[in-house]
C-alpha positions as CSV (number, residue, x, y, z in Angstrom):
1,M,64.3,127.7,127.5
2,Q,64.3,124.8,125.2
3,Q,65.7,121.2,126.6
4,D,68.3,119.1,124.6
5,F,67.4,115.2,125.0
6,S,70.3,112.8,124.9
7,P,69.5,109.8,121.6
8,S,69.0,107.3,124.6
9,E,66.7,109.9,126.4
10,I,64.4,110.3,122.9
11,K,64.3,106.4,122.4
12,V,62.8,106.4,126.0
13,I,60.3,108.5,125.7
14,H,59.5,107.2,122.0
15,I,58.9,103.7,123.8
16,E,56.6,105.4,126.7
17,A,54.7,107.3,124.3
18,L,54.0,104.2,122.4
19,R,53.6,102.1,125.2
20,S,50.8,105.0,126.7
21,W,48.9,104.5,123.6
22,R,48.7,101.2,123.1
23,L,47.6,101.0,126.9
24,Q,45.1,103.5,126.2
25,R,43.3,101.7,122.9
26,F,43.3,98.0,124.5
27,S,41.9,99.4,127.7
28,K,39.1,100.7,124.9
29,D,38.6,97.7,123.4
30,G,38.2,95.3,126.5
31,F,41.5,94.5,127.9
32,Q,42.9,96.0,131.3
33,P,46.2,96.6,132.3
34,S,47.9,94.4,134.7
35,A,48.6,94.8,138.3
36,K,52.0,96.4,137.0
37,G,50.1,98.2,134.0
38,E,52.9,96.1,132.3
39,Y,51.8,95.4,128.3
40,K,53.6,93.1,125.8
41,D,52.6,92.7,122.1
42,D,52.5,88.8,122.5
43,A,50.7,89.0,126.1
44,P,47.4,90.8,126.3
45,M,45.9,92.2,129.3
46,K,43.3,90.6,131.9
47,L,40.3,90.3,129.9
48,T,36.8,91.9,130.5
49,R,33.6,90.6,130.6
50,K,32.6,92.6,127.8
51,S,35.4,90.9,125.5
52,L,34.7,87.8,126.5
53,F,31.2,87.7,125.3
54,F,31.8,90.0,121.9
55,Y,34.4,87.3,121.2
56,G,32.4,84.4,121.7
57,L,29.4,85.6,120.1
58,T,30.6,84.7,116.7
59,D,30.5,81.0,117.6
60,L,26.6,81.0,118.1
61,P,25.7,81.3,113.8
62,I,28.8,78.8,113.3
63,A,27.2,76.7,116.0
64,L,23.7,77.1,114.7
65,S,24.9,76.0,111.2
66,L,27.2,73.4,111.4
67,F,25.0,71.3,114.1
68,P,22.0,70.2,111.4
69,V,25.0,69.3,108.7
70,A,25.9,66.4,111.5
71,V,21.9,65.8,112.4
72,F,20.0,66.8,109.6
73,I,21.6,67.0,106.4
74,P,22.2,62.6,105.9
75,R,18.7,62.0,106.8
76,F,17.4,65.1,105.0
77,Y,19.3,64.1,101.8
78,A,18.7,60.7,102.2
79,S,14.5,60.8,102.2
80,D,14.1,63.7,100.8
81,M,16.4,64.2,98.1
82,G,17.0,60.4,97.5
83,V,20.8,60.0,97.8
84,P,21.8,56.7,99.2
85,L,23.4,56.5,103.0
86,V,26.5,54.9,101.1
87,V,27.2,58.1,98.9
88,I,26.4,60.7,101.6
89,G,28.9,58.8,103.8
90,T,31.5,59.1,101.0
91,I,30.8,62.3,99.8
92,L,31.2,63.3,103.5
93,F,34.3,61.8,104.3
94,L,36.0,62.5,100.7
95,V,35.1,66.2,101.9
96,R,36.8,66.2,105.3
97,W,39.8,64.5,103.4
98,T,40.6,67.9,101.8
99,D,41.2,69.8,105.0
100,V,44.7,67.7,104.4
101,L,45.5,70.6,102.6
102,T,43.3,73.7,103.5
103,D,43.8,73.4,107.0
104,P,47.7,74.0,107.4
105,L,47.7,76.1,104.2
106,V,45.3,78.7,106.2
107,G,47.1,78.0,109.3
108,Y,50.0,79.0,107.7
109,L,48.5,82.0,106.0
110,S,46.8,83.1,108.9
111,D,50.2,83.3,110.3
112,H,51.9,85.3,108.4
113,T,49.4,87.3,107.2
114,R,50.2,91.6,107.7
115,S,47.6,94.0,107.4
116,R,45.9,96.9,109.0
117,F,43.1,94.8,110.0
118,G,45.4,92.3,111.9
119,R,46.4,88.4,110.7
120,R,43.1,86.9,112.3
121,K,40.3,89.2,111.5
122,L,40.9,89.3,108.0
123,W,40.7,85.9,107.2
124,I,37.3,86.4,109.7
125,A,35.7,88.5,107.4
126,L,36.7,86.7,104.1
127,A,35.2,83.4,105.3
128,T,31.6,85.3,106.4
129,P,30.0,85.6,103.0
130,L,31.4,82.2,101.8
131,M,30.2,80.3,104.5
132,M,26.9,82.1,104.0
133,L,26.2,80.9,100.5
134,S,27.3,77.7,100.9
135,V,24.8,77.0,103.9
136,F,22.0,78.8,101.6
137,Q,23.0,76.0,99.0
138,L,23.2,73.2,101.2
139,F,20.0,73.8,103.5
140,L,17.8,75.7,100.7
141,P,18.7,73.2,97.5
142,D,15.2,73.6,95.6
143,M,16.1,77.5,95.7
144,G,19.6,76.9,95.1
145,Q,19.5,74.4,92.6
146,V,17.5,76.9,90.3
147,W,20.5,78.7,89.1
148,M,23.1,75.6,89.5
149,R,20.8,73.0,87.7
150,P,21.8,73.8,84.0
151,I,25.1,73.9,85.1
152,Y,24.9,70.7,86.3
153,G,23.1,69.5,83.7
154,L,25.9,70.1,81.4
155,L,27.9,67.2,83.1
156,F,25.4,64.8,84.8
157,I,22.3,63.3,84.4
158,E,19.0,64.1,86.6
159,A,19.6,61.4,88.6
160,Q,23.0,62.8,90.0
161,M,22.3,66.4,90.7
162,N,21.6,66.1,94.1
163,W,24.9,64.4,94.8
164,V,26.7,66.6,92.6
165,H,24.9,69.6,95.1
166,L,25.6,67.9,98.3
167,A,29.0,67.3,97.4
168,L,29.9,70.7,95.9
169,W,28.2,72.8,98.8
170,S,29.5,70.5,101.3
171,F,33.4,71.2,99.9
172,M,32.7,75.0,99.8
173,L,31.7,74.6,103.4
174,S,34.3,72.9,104.6
175,V,36.5,75.5,103.0
176,A,34.2,78.4,104.5
177,I,34.7,76.9,107.6
178,T,38.5,76.7,107.7
179,M,38.9,80.1,106.9
180,M,36.7,81.2,109.5
181,L,37.6,78.8,112.7
182,I,41.1,78.4,112.4
183,P,42.1,82.2,112.8
184,Y,39.0,82.6,115.3
185,Y,40.4,79.9,117.3
186,A,43.7,81.1,117.0
187,W,42.6,84.5,117.9
188,G,40.9,83.3,121.2
189,S,44.6,81.8,122.1
190,E,46.3,84.8,122.0
191,L,43.8,86.8,124.2
192,S,45.4,85.7,127.3
193,T,48.3,83.9,128.5
194,D,46.9,82.7,132.3
195,Y,46.2,79.4,132.8
196,N,42.7,79.6,134.1
197,E,41.5,82.5,132.3
198,R,41.9,80.6,129.2
199,S,39.4,78.3,130.0
200,K,37.2,81.6,130.2
201,V,37.8,82.5,127.1
202,T,37.1,78.7,125.8
203,G,33.9,78.4,128.0
204,S,32.4,81.8,126.7
205,R,33.0,80.1,123.1
206,A,31.3,76.9,124.3
207,V,28.4,78.6,125.4
208,F,27.5,80.2,122.1
209,N,28.6,77.2,120.5
210,S,26.3,75.3,122.6
211,L,23.6,78.3,122.3
212,G,23.9,77.8,118.9
213,S,23.1,74.5,118.6
214,L,20.3,74.5,120.7
215,S,18.7,77.6,118.9
216,A,19.0,75.0,115.8
217,Q,16.7,73.1,118.0
218,L,14.4,75.5,119.4
219,I,13.4,77.7,116.1
220,P,12.0,74.5,114.6
221,A,10.7,73.2,117.8
222,M,8.6,76.4,118.0
223,A,7.5,76.2,114.2
224,L,5.7,73.0,115.0
225,L,4.5,73.9,118.2
226,I,2.6,76.9,116.7
227,F,2.2,76.2,113.3
228,G,2.2,72.3,113.4
229,I,5.1,71.9,110.7
230,G,8.1,70.1,111.3
231,G,10.3,67.5,109.3
232,S,14.0,67.8,108.7
233,S,13.3,69.6,105.6
234,V,11.6,72.8,107.9
235,V,14.5,72.3,110.3
236,L,17.1,73.3,107.6
237,E,14.9,75.6,105.9
238,L,14.1,77.7,108.9
239,V,17.9,77.3,110.5
240,G,19.8,78.6,107.5
241,L,17.6,81.8,106.9
242,T,18.1,82.3,110.6
243,M,22.1,81.8,110.3
244,L,22.1,84.2,107.2
245,V,20.4,86.9,109.3
246,L,22.7,86.3,112.0
247,M,26.3,85.8,110.9
248,P,26.8,89.2,109.7
249,I,26.0,90.5,113.0
250,C,27.6,88.7,115.3
251,V,30.8,88.7,113.1
252,T,30.7,92.7,112.9
253,L,30.2,92.8,116.6
254,T,33.1,90.5,117.2
255,L,35.3,92.3,114.8
256,T,34.2,95.7,115.6
257,N,34.3,95.0,119.7
258,V,37.6,92.8,120.6
259,A,40.9,94.1,120.0
260,E,43.3,91.7,118.0
261,A,46.7,92.0,119.9
262,P,49.9,93.3,117.8
263,Y,52.3,90.5,117.2
264,Q,55.8,90.9,116.0
265,P,57.6,87.6,115.5
266,R,61.1,87.9,116.8
267,Q,62.0,84.6,114.9
268,Q,60.8,82.4,111.8
269,V,61.0,78.9,111.5
270,S,60.5,77.3,108.0
271,A,57.4,75.5,107.4
272,L,59.1,72.2,107.1
273,A,60.9,72.8,110.4
274,G,57.8,73.8,111.8
275,L,56.0,70.8,111.3
276,K,58.7,69.1,112.2
277,L,59.0,70.8,115.9
278,M,54.9,70.5,116.2
279,A,55.2,66.7,115.5
280,A,58.0,66.5,118.3
281,N,55.5,68.4,120.4
282,G,54.8,65.3,122.9
283,P,52.3,67.0,124.8
284,F,50.0,68.2,121.7
285,K,50.5,64.8,120.0
286,R,48.6,63.4,123.7
287,L,46.4,65.6,123.9
288,V,45.2,65.7,120.2
289,L,44.9,61.7,119.8
290,A,43.0,61.6,122.9
291,F,40.7,64.0,121.5
292,M,40.5,62.5,118.1
293,I,39.5,58.9,119.8
294,G,37.4,60.1,122.1
295,S,35.3,62.2,119.9
296,L,34.9,59.3,117.1
297,G,32.9,58.3,119.6
298,L,30.6,61.5,120.0
299,N,30.8,61.5,116.0
300,V,29.6,58.6,116.0
301,T,26.2,58.9,117.8
302,T,25.4,62.5,115.7
303,P,24.5,61.2,112.6
304,L,22.5,58.3,114.6
305,Y,20.7,60.6,116.9
306,L,17.7,61.2,114.7
307,F,17.2,57.8,113.7
308,F,17.5,56.3,116.9
309,I,14.6,58.7,117.9
310,A,12.7,58.0,114.7
311,D,13.1,54.3,114.6
312,V,14.0,53.1,117.9
313,L,11.7,55.3,120.0
314,Q,9.4,56.1,117.1
315,A,8.9,59.6,118.2
316,E,10.8,61.6,115.3
317,D,8.4,64.3,115.5
318,K,9.7,65.1,119.4
319,A,13.7,64.6,118.3
320,I,14.1,68.3,118.7
321,Y,12.5,68.6,122.3
322,M,15.3,66.0,123.2
323,L,18.3,67.7,121.6
324,S,17.2,71.2,123.1
325,F,17.7,69.3,126.5
326,F,20.9,68.1,125.5
327,Y,22.3,71.6,124.4
328,A,20.6,73.1,127.4
329,A,22.4,71.2,129.7
330,S,26.0,71.9,128.0
331,I,25.4,75.6,128.1
332,L,24.4,75.3,132.0
333,A,27.6,73.1,132.7
334,V,30.2,75.3,131.1
335,P,30.3,77.3,134.5
336,F,30.8,74.0,136.3
337,W,33.6,72.6,134.3
338,V,35.5,76.3,134.4
339,A,35.4,76.1,138.0
340,F,35.9,72.4,138.3
341,S,39.2,72.7,136.1
342,K,40.7,75.5,137.9
343,R,40.1,73.3,141.3
344,V,41.3,70.1,140.1
345,G,43.3,70.7,137.0
346,K,42.2,70.8,133.5
347,H,43.2,67.2,132.5
348,R,41.6,65.8,135.6
349,A,38.3,67.7,134.8
350,Y,38.4,66.6,131.2
351,L,38.5,63.0,132.4
352,V,35.8,62.6,134.6
353,S,34.0,64.1,131.5
354,F,35.6,61.2,129.3
355,F,33.9,58.8,132.3
356,M,30.6,60.2,132.4
357,L,30.0,60.1,128.7
358,A,31.4,56.5,128.8
359,F,29.4,55.0,131.7
360,A,25.8,56.9,130.4
361,H,26.0,56.3,126.9
362,P,25.0,52.1,127.8
363,C,22.0,52.8,129.0
364,Y,20.5,53.6,125.9
365,L,20.6,50.3,124.9
366,L,17.7,49.7,127.1
367,L,15.1,52.2,125.8
368,G,12.4,51.0,122.9
369,P,9.2,52.3,121.4
370,G,7.5,54.5,123.6
371,D,10.2,55.4,126.0
372,F,10.8,58.9,124.7
373,W,10.7,60.8,127.9
374,W,13.2,57.7,129.7
375,M,15.7,59.1,127.4
376,L,16.2,62.4,129.4
377,P,18.3,61.5,131.9
378,M,20.7,60.1,130.1
379,T,20.2,62.9,127.8
380,L,21.5,64.9,130.5
381,T,24.3,63.6,131.6
382,T,25.9,63.2,128.5
383,G,24.8,67.1,127.9
384,F,26.3,67.7,131.0
385,A,29.4,66.1,130.1
386,A,29.7,67.5,126.5
387,G,30.0,70.9,128.2
388,G,33.1,70.0,129.3
389,F,34.2,67.5,126.7
390,S,33.9,68.8,123.6
391,Q,35.0,72.7,123.5
392,T,35.9,73.8,127.1
393,L,38.6,71.8,128.0
394,P,40.2,70.7,125.0
395,N,40.7,74.2,123.9
396,S,42.3,75.7,126.8
397,M,44.4,72.7,127.1
398,K,45.6,73.3,123.9
399,A,46.3,77.4,124.0
400,D,48.7,75.9,127.1
401,V,50.5,73.5,124.3
402,I,51.1,76.0,121.9
403,D,52.8,78.0,124.2
404,L,55.5,75.5,125.4
405,D,55.8,75.5,121.0
406,T,56.5,79.5,121.1
407,L,59.2,78.6,124.1
408,E,61.1,76.2,122.0
409,T,60.9,78.0,118.3
410,G,60.7,81.9,119.6
411,E,57.3,82.4,117.5
412,N,53.5,82.2,118.2
413,R,52.1,79.8,115.9
414,A,48.6,79.6,116.8
415,A,47.0,79.3,113.6
416,L,49.3,76.5,112.6
417,F,48.5,74.6,115.7
418,F,44.6,75.2,115.5
419,S,45.4,74.2,111.7
420,A,46.0,70.9,112.6
421,W,43.8,70.3,115.5
422,S,41.2,71.4,113.1
423,F,41.7,68.6,110.5
424,A,42.0,66.2,113.5
425,Q,38.8,67.3,114.7
426,K,37.0,67.4,110.7
427,A,39.0,63.7,110.3
428,T,37.1,62.5,113.0
429,A,33.9,63.8,112.8
430,S,34.6,62.3,109.0
431,F,35.5,59.0,110.1
432,G,32.7,59.1,112.9
433,G,30.0,59.9,110.6
434,A,31.1,57.4,108.2
435,I,31.8,54.4,110.7
436,A,27.8,55.4,111.8
437,L,26.6,55.4,108.4
438,F,28.3,52.3,107.0
439,G,27.5,50.4,110.3
440,L,24.1,50.9,109.5
441,S,24.1,49.4,106.0
442,F,26.1,46.9,107.8
443,F,23.4,45.5,109.7
444,G,20.9,45.9,106.5
445,F,19.0,49.4,108.1
446,E,17.8,51.5,105.2
447,A,16.1,55.0,105.8
448,G,12.4,55.9,105.2
449,V,11.4,52.3,105.6
450,S,10.3,49.5,108.6
451,N,13.4,47.7,109.9
452,G,13.4,44.3,111.4
453,E,15.1,43.9,115.0
454,D,17.9,43.2,113.8
455,E,18.9,46.2,111.5
456,L,17.2,48.1,114.9
457,F,19.5,46.4,117.5
458,G,22.4,47.2,115.0
459,L,21.4,50.8,115.7
460,R,20.7,50.9,119.2
461,F,24.0,49.2,119.5
462,L,25.7,51.7,117.4
463,F,24.5,54.5,118.8
464,S,24.4,53.5,122.4
465,T,27.3,51.0,123.9
466,F,29.8,50.9,120.8
467,P,30.8,54.7,121.4
468,S,32.0,54.1,125.3
469,L,34.9,51.5,123.6
470,F,36.3,55.2,122.2
471,F,35.7,57.6,125.7
472,L,37.4,54.9,127.3
473,T,40.3,54.8,125.1
474,G,40.7,58.7,125.0
475,A,40.7,58.8,128.7
476,A,43.4,55.9,129.0
477,I,45.6,58.3,126.9
478,V,44.8,62.0,128.7
479,W,45.7,60.1,131.8
480,N,48.5,61.6,133.7
481,Y,48.8,64.5,131.0
482,P,51.9,66.7,131.6
483,I,51.2,70.0,131.6
484,T,49.6,71.1,134.6
485,E,49.0,74.6,136.0
486,A,52.5,74.4,137.7
487,R,54.1,73.3,134.8
488,H,52.7,75.7,132.8
489,A,53.5,78.6,135.3
490,E,57.4,77.5,134.5
491,I,56.8,77.8,130.8
492,R,55.4,81.1,131.4
493,A,58.2,82.2,133.4
494,Q,60.8,81.1,130.7
495,L,58.6,82.8,128.0
496,E,59.2,85.9,130.2
497,A,62.7,85.4,131.1
498,K,63.5,85.3,127.1
499,N,61.1,88.5,126.9
500,I,58.7,86.3,124.2
């Protein structure tokens, strides 16, 4: 006998059927239902190790390609391609400032993208081929310029072609990174709403990030040990080709094995109003300022690392070994920082990482020719601190700040926040690199030639003691940071009460 249902009963049946389908789909894709079996569109369920693994995987080829840009590109284009250090510093500085436009634009577009592929996955897929092309051109300029030099020759003289090549493909790589990282990081913040579980998400990403940077050292290190070939050009060629192989594989595995939770905004705010609300978000401003100032110290040291080992320690052929120790320490430190932040709170753990960097770095000033292996204790300490400082802790804290914005606006605008963060990160890298390279020029240091004691002291000072000023200032800013685990629990309770 056919049973009749009222309109309200039919609506309940439809809702339950949809809920059942979502639970089955997301459980298959790596999410597990909560203890109550509940699911909300903007609150994905407990993550499995599988989804954490595949989500973090994409950061491996990203880091594999970005690390040489910071460490090897300045020295390679200065020594091998004949581009003056001041020109390199100016190009990299100006490229970063194009992100003033591209970062918020990509963040806004990603937040408002509607497609059957999701609002994050689509952008990651589109960014992949552009990033691969840019790395090929930048890392392997002799091959890349084969079909670009006739175009350059129409507008520039022979002496300027390497300058133009560096500028063009640094800019294209910057655009590709923006298209990749902003949606990718925003997606990560949406995988969990739990205060401590978010550290696992950023921790997974940090492990693969450090693994990518470590691979950028181990690949050429093996080439040096087995085949006896080395140098910046070899590093860039080997790492570039490895990235071109790994990038499509890792991105495909991430996109196909991790679900992107569906999200329907309940309230829309205009772009201008949204920016004003972001500017009024006190904890976000405090966090991003502490991160920028602290990261300035790290970004000053990054382009100087190879110069320090080659010109102060006189051990350029061993540089890859020390960099490998640094990133191995970073990888091994991530589980510690995740557990430590759960025990004492994220901002207190973040403070410890600041202080470890600030007090370890001045010890580099004591080193001189022949002291390569005496550098190891400082490298292990700073690498361990970087495991929490660079990726794991600030990115997890940032996701908590986005919850506060969601409470105030009624809309999840993760990509917009990550675009602001991304710009701050790139601007910091730009300023840090510029300070380092212009600082070398100020002290009269020149690449590829024999430098005097005064010039070498300038390099030692810039690499060792100067960065600690930034670390200590950043620590002072993050002191007594307001969003603790208890405060975040209050924010989440209010979001639940408003059904946001």
